[in-house]
C-alpha positions in Angstrom: 187.1 173.1 27.5 185.7 175.9 25.4 184.4 179.1 27.0 181.9 181.5 25.7 181.1 184.7 27.7 183.1 183.1 30.6 180.9 180.0 30.7 182.1 176.5 29.8 180.5 175.2 26.6 180.6 171.5 25.7 182.1 170.7 22.3 179.7 169.0 19.9 180.4 165.3 19.8 181.8 164.1 16.5 180.7 160.5 16.0 183.3 158.4 14.3 181.7 155.3 12.8 184.8 153.2 13.4 184.5 153.7 17.1 180.7 153.7 17.6 179.5 150.7 19.5 176.8 148.6 17.9 173.7 148.4 19.8 172.8 144.8 20.3 169.3 143.5 20.0 167.9 142.2 23.3 168.0 138.5 23.1 166.1 137.5 26.3 162.4 137.6 26.9 161.7 140.6 29.0 160.4 139.8 32.5 161.0 136.1 32.2 163.0 134.3 35.0 165.5 132.0 33.2 166.1 130.0 36.3 162.5 128.7 36.2 161.8 125.0 35.6 161.6 124.4 31.9 163.2 123.3 28.7 165.5 125.7 26.9 167.0 125.4 23.4 170.4 127.1 23.2 172.9 127.8 20.4 176.4 129.2 21.0 178.6 130.2 18.1 182.4 130.5 17.8 183.7 134.0 17.4 183.7 135.1 13.7 182.1 131.7 12.9 185.4 130.0 12.4 185.0 126.3 11.9 187.0 124.7 14.7 185.2 121.6 15.8 185.1 119.0 12.9 187.8 117.0 11.1 187.2 117.6 7.4 188.0 114.6 5.1 189.5 115.7 1.8 188.7 113.9 -1.4 189.3 115.1 -5.0 190.3 118.6 -4.0 187.2 119.5 -1.9 186.3 119.0 1.7 183.5 116.6 2.3 182.0 115.4 5.6 180.4 112.1 4.9 180.2 111.4 8.6 181.2 114.3 10.8 184.0 113.5 13.2 184.9 115.8 16.1 188.5 117.0 16.3 190.2 117.6 19.6 188.5 120.9 20.1 185.1 119.5 19.3 185.7 116.7 21.8 186.5 119.2 24.5 183.3 121.1 23.8 181.3 117.9 23.9 183.0 116.8 27.2 182.4 120.2 28.8 178.7 120.1 27.7 178.2 116.6 29.2 179.9 117.7 32.4 177.5 120.6 33.1 175.1 118.7 35.4 178.1 118.1 37.7 178.6 121.8 38.1 174.9 122.9 38.1 172.7 120.4 40.0 169.5 122.0 38.7 170.6 121.3 35.1 169.9 118.2 33.0 170.7 117.8 29.4 168.7 116.5 26.5 169.7 116.4 22.8 173.0 118.1 21.8 175.2 118.5 18.7 178.6 120.0 18.0 178.7 121.6 14.6 181.8 123.0 12.9 181.4 126.4 14.4 178.5 126.3 16.9 176.6 124.0 19.2 172.9 123.3 19.7 171.5 121.8 22.8 168.5 121.4 25.0 169.0 122.3 28.7 166.4 121.2 31.3 166.2 123.3 34.5 164.6 121.5 37.4 164.6 123.3 40.8 162.2 120.9 42.6 163.0 119.5 46.0 163.3 115.7 46.6 162.1 114.7 50.1 164.0 116.4 52.9 166.9 117.4 50.6 167.3 121.2 50.3 166.3 122.7 46.9 169.3 123.0 44.5 170.7 126.4 43.8 168.6 127.9 41.1 171.1 128.5 38.4 169.7 130.4 35.4 170.4 129.4 31.8 172.7 132.4 31.5 175.0 131.1 34.3 175.0 127.6 32.8 175.9 128.9 29.4 178.6 131.2 30.9 180.1 128.2 32.6 180.0 126.0 29.5 181.7 128.7 27.4 184.3 129.4 30.1 185.1 125.8 30.8 185.5 124.9 27.1 187.5 128.0 26.1 190.0 127.5 28.9 190.5 123.8 28.1 190.9 124.5 24.3 193.3 127.4 25.0 195.5 125.1 27.2 196.3 123.1 24.1 199.3 124.0 22.0 198.0 125.9 18.9 198.5 129.2 17.2 195.2 130.9 17.9 193.2 132.2 20.8 189.9 130.4 20.8 186.8 132.3 21.9 183.1 132.0 21.7 180.9 134.8 20.2 179.5 137.1 22.8 176.2 135.9 24.3 174.2 133.0 22.9 170.7 132.3 21.4 168.0 130.7 23.5 164.4 129.7 23.0 162.0 128.7 25.8 160.4 125.4 24.7 156.7 125.7 25.5 155.1 122.5 24.1 155.7 118.9 23.4 155.4 119.5 19.6 158.0 122.3 19.8 160.3 120.0 21.9 160.1 117.2 19.4 160.6 119.6 16.4 163.7 121.2 18.0 165.0 117.7 19.0 164.7 116.6 15.3 166.3 119.8 14.1 169.3 119.1 16.3 169.6 115.5 15.1 169.3 116.6 11.4 171.7 119.5 11.7 174.9 117.7 10.8 173.4 116.3 7.5 172.1 119.8 6.6 175.4 121.6 7.3 175.8 122.8 3.7 172.5 124.7 4.0 173.1 125.8 7.6 172.9 129.6 8.3 176.2 129.4 10.2 178.0 127.7 7.3 180.3 130.2 5.4 
């Protein structure tokens, strides 16, 4: 500590750009309850956008994907996604695709009661995505390979607010594999 006239003086802070944390843009809609009934479009990316999930088919020196095939990691991701309703009773799934380095899916949250049954626990989309990323990462990392698989921090979500939006997003998910070369996540 530095003293001036017998009083402690704080040193000016020197900011080192190598150690400064990036401030992340807020991704969630402020004030919205993400455990509310509704349809949610989600995207989760692999850390550093490394392409882990498809089997490339090599022809003539380049990699082509005439019909994308999931490798063992992609199959684990798909199985973990399909299994989500077994862990989160208020969750149903609609369209979904595994891309080489990310996934797109539509999650439906339904917290309504059926007759005398108690209402399901109201899991929010954040808890469902946390579970999905945790389940899939753990299973992939149990396999013998030379890397530590991990998802990128957070995920993208969009609250689907109309039928037109729902069908447009559903079509986007279906078309995504054929548009991979133009995809923003393709490196």
